C-alpha positions, 0 to 999 in steps of 0.5 A, a space after each residue: 696194067 702192070 709194067 714189068 721192067 727187066 734190068 739185068 746186071 752182071 758184075 765181075 770182081 777179081 782179087 789177084 795176089 802178087 809178090 812184092 817183086 811182081 808188084 815192083 815189076 808191075 809198077 815199073 811197067 805202069 811207070 812208063 805212063 799209059 799213053 806212052 805204053 799204048 803208043 809203043 805197044 801199038 807201034 811194035 805189036 799192032 792194035 788188033 789185040 790190045 785196042 778192044 781192051 784199051 779202056 780197061 788197060 787205062 783203068 788198070 794202069 791208073 789203079 796200079 799207080 794209085 795203089 802201089 806207092 803206099 804199099 811200097 812205102 810200108 814194105 820199105 818202112 817195115 824192112 828198114 825197121 826190121 833191119 834196125 835202120 830206123 825205129 818204128 813209130 807208134 801212136 801215143 794215145 793221151 788219156 785225160 782223167 775226167 
């Protein structure tokens, strides 16, 4: 007899485009730290709304902290080069004749 096994899976992915100023505001928000943000949120606004989403919030804060730092460095470096404050570095490839 054949065995049929169902495995349903739903995935969701969202790409959000934000401006540099919005990204810096988000970075400032997550800069408080996840535990501290949640503690104050629960104290001031209660748990009913956020508690079911706490795991997702923790993941979002972690992802944001890991992603934005390098983006801000590139923004700042590009702005600095554009303003003439520093010279752009370029990779020099050495080719040897064989």
